[in-house]
BALOBA-1460 file (C-alpha; in Angstrom, 3 decimals):
// residues 94
<rec num="1" residu="r" x="31.389" y="7.332" z="1.559"/>
<rec num="2" residu="l" x="31.150" y="3.955" z="-0.138"/>
<rec num="3" residu="v" x="28.567" y="5.245" z="-2.616"/>
<rec num="4" residu="l" x="30.925" y="8.063" z="-3.625"/>
<rec num="5" residu="e" x="33.878" y="5.709" z="-3.921"/>
<rec num="6" residu="k" x="32.251" y="2.642" z="-5.484"/>
<rec num="7" residu="g" x="28.710" y="3.605" z="-6.490"/>
<rec num="8" residu="s" x="27.255" y="3.919" z="-9.976"/>
<rec num="9" residu="a" x="25.516" y="7.079" z="-11.170"/>
<rec num="10" residu="g" x="21.730" y="6.787" z="-11.219"/>
<rec num="11" residu="t" x="21.668" y="3.799" z="-8.855"/>
<rec num="12" residu="s" x="19.659" y="3.817" z="-5.624"/>
<rec num="13" residu="y" x="21.322" y="2.547" z="-2.484"/>
<rec num="14" residu="h" x="19.551" y="1.709" z="0.773"/>
<rec num="15" residu="a" x="21.609" y="2.021" z="3.941"/>
<rec num="16" residu="i" x="19.233" y="0.228" z="6.271"/>
<rec num="17" residu="g" x="20.163" y="-2.447" z="8.753"/>
<rec num="18" residu="d" x="16.623" y="-3.673" z="9.398"/>
<rec num="19" residu="e" x="14.380" y="-5.183" z="6.771"/>
<rec num="20" residu="g" x="10.655" y="-5.669" z="7.113"/>
<rec num="21" residu="v" x="9.985" y="-3.891" z="10.405"/>
<rec num="22" residu="p" x="6.185" y="-3.903" z="10.724"/>
<rec num="23" residu="t" x="4.491" y="-0.523" z="11.182"/>
<rec num="24" residu="k" x="2.641" y="-2.028" z="14.134"/>
<rec num="25" residu="e" x="5.941" y="-2.687" z="15.934"/>
<rec num="26" residu="i" x="7.083" y="0.893" z="15.333"/>
<rec num="27" residu="a" x="3.734" y="2.264" z="16.549"/>
<rec num="28" residu="e" x="3.829" y="0.100" z="19.685"/>
<rec num="29" residu="v" x="7.243" y="1.419" z="20.696"/>
<rec num="30" residu="i" x="6.275" y="5.026" z="20.020"/>
<rec num="31" residu="g" x="2.959" y="4.624" z="21.853"/>
<rec num="32" residu="r" x="4.686" y="3.089" z="24.857"/>
<rec num="33" residu="r" x="7.378" y="5.812" z="24.937"/>
<rec num="34" residu="v" x="4.883" y="8.702" z="24.792"/>
<rec num="35" residu="n" x="2.217" y="6.909" z="26.843"/>
<rec num="36" residu="v" x="-0.416" y="6.897" z="24.108"/>
<rec num="37" residu="p" x="-2.608" y="3.847" z="23.457"/>
<rec num="38" residu="v" x="-2.010" y="2.047" z="20.166"/>
<rec num="39" residu="i" x="-4.908" y="0.544" z="18.247"/>
<rec num="40" residu="s" x="-5.160" y="-1.537" z="15.104"/>
<rec num="41" residu="v" x="-7.363" y="-0.394" z="12.261"/>
<rec num="42" residu="l" x="-8.332" y="-2.187" z="9.090"/>
<rec num="43" residu="q" x="-6.456" y="-1.173" z="5.959"/>
<rec num="44" residu="e" x="-9.675" y="0.269" z="4.559"/>
<rec num="45" residu="q" x="-9.970" y="2.537" z="7.623"/>
<rec num="46" residu="a" x="-6.355" y="3.718" z="7.705"/>
<rec num="47" residu="a" x="-6.817" y="6.801" z="5.509"/>
<rec num="48" residu="e" x="-9.868" y="7.881" z="7.487"/>
<rec num="49" residu="h" x="-8.119" y="7.337" z="10.827"/>
<rec num="50" residu="f" x="-4.648" y="8.713" z="9.993"/>
<rec num="51" residu="g" x="-5.427" y="11.144" z="7.180"/>
<rec num="52" residu="w" x="-3.197" y="11.328" z="4.085"/>
<rec num="53" residu="i" x="-0.391" y="9.275" z="5.637"/>
<rec num="54" residu="g" x="-2.754" y="6.364" z="6.362"/>
<rec num="55" residu="h" x="-2.470" y="5.245" z="2.737"/>
<rec num="56" residu="f" x="1.220" y="4.491" z="3.273"/>
<rec num="57" residu="f" x="0.624" y="2.473" z="6.444"/>
<rec num="58" residu="g" x="-1.360" y="-0.102" z="4.485"/>
<rec num="59" residu="m" x="1.243" y="-0.563" z="1.772"/>
<rec num="60" residu="d" x="3.521" y="-3.571" z="1.827"/>
<rec num="61" residu="v" x="6.641" y="-1.775" z="0.630"/>
<rec num="62" residu="l" x="9.756" y="-3.421" z="1.971"/>
<rec num="63" residu="a" x="13.129" y="-1.749" z="1.760"/>
<rec num="64" residu="s" x="16.213" y="-3.893" z="1.430"/>
<rec num="65" residu="s" x="19.906" y="-3.189" z="1.613"/>
<rec num="66" residu="a" x="20.868" y="-6.504" z="-0.007"/>
<rec num="67" residu="l" x="22.060" y="-4.880" z="-3.247"/>
<rec num="68" residu="t" x="23.852" y="-2.114" z="-1.348"/>
<rec num="69" residu="r" x="25.662" y="-4.725" z="0.730"/>
<rec num="70" residu="e" x="26.533" y="-6.784" z="-2.325"/>
<rec num="71" residu="r" x="27.657" y="-3.929" z="-4.590"/>
<rec num="72" residu="l" x="29.490" y="-1.803" z="-2.041"/>
<rec num="73" residu="g" x="30.588" y="-4.344" z="0.546"/>
<rec num="74" residu="w" x="28.673" y="-2.344" z="3.153"/>
<rec num="75" residu="r" x="27.644" y="-3.894" z="6.447"/>
<rec num="76" residu="p" x="25.410" y="-2.151" z="9.011"/>
<rec num="77" residu="t" x="26.988" y="-1.824" z="12.429"/>
<rec num="78" residu="q" x="24.558" y="0.392" z="14.322"/>
<rec num="79" residu="i" x="21.535" y="-0.497" z="16.429"/>
<rec num="80" residu="g" x="18.312" y="-1.272" z="14.545"/>
<rec num="81" residu="l" x="15.216" y="0.927" z="14.325"/>
<rec num="82" residu="i" x="13.273" y="-0.672" z="17.184"/>
<rec num="83" residu="g" x="16.309" y="-0.694" z="19.467"/>
<rec num="84" residu="d" x="17.013" y="2.922" z="18.595"/>
<rec num="85" residu="l" x="13.426" y="3.915" z="19.381"/>
<rec num="86" residu="e" x="13.550" y="1.951" z="22.639"/>
<rec num="87" residu="r" x="16.592" y="3.935" z="23.797"/>
<rec num="88" residu="g" x="14.247" y="6.865" z="24.172"/>
<rec num="89" residu="t" x="16.438" y="9.693" z="22.888"/>
<rec num="90" residu="y" x="13.708" y="10.684" z="20.417"/>
<rec num="91" residu="f" x="11.295" y="11.212" z="23.258"/>
<rec num="92" residu="a" x="13.490" y="13.065" z="25.756"/>
<rec num="93" residu="a" x="12.159" y="16.449" z="26.847"/>
<rec num="94" residu="n" x="14.183" y="19.425" z="25.625"/>
């Protein structure tokens, strides 16, 4: 809503509450929730181990909502990624 009301055309906005959540942390939660062991692999081995998506795991691409917060006055109020994953709703059986 804030982007529609206050945003500028052609500008990217990031509505994220967490910044810099390591892939390893995400993998550990997912592995624990689905009872699958989590291993570390070297960056050079990521593509071989994970296939096409492995390239992205080795990238240091941080997302930030600092400009979104500044320009739109937005403040995140919801639980963060790790907390959301820990709640387990993603892993509940249908």
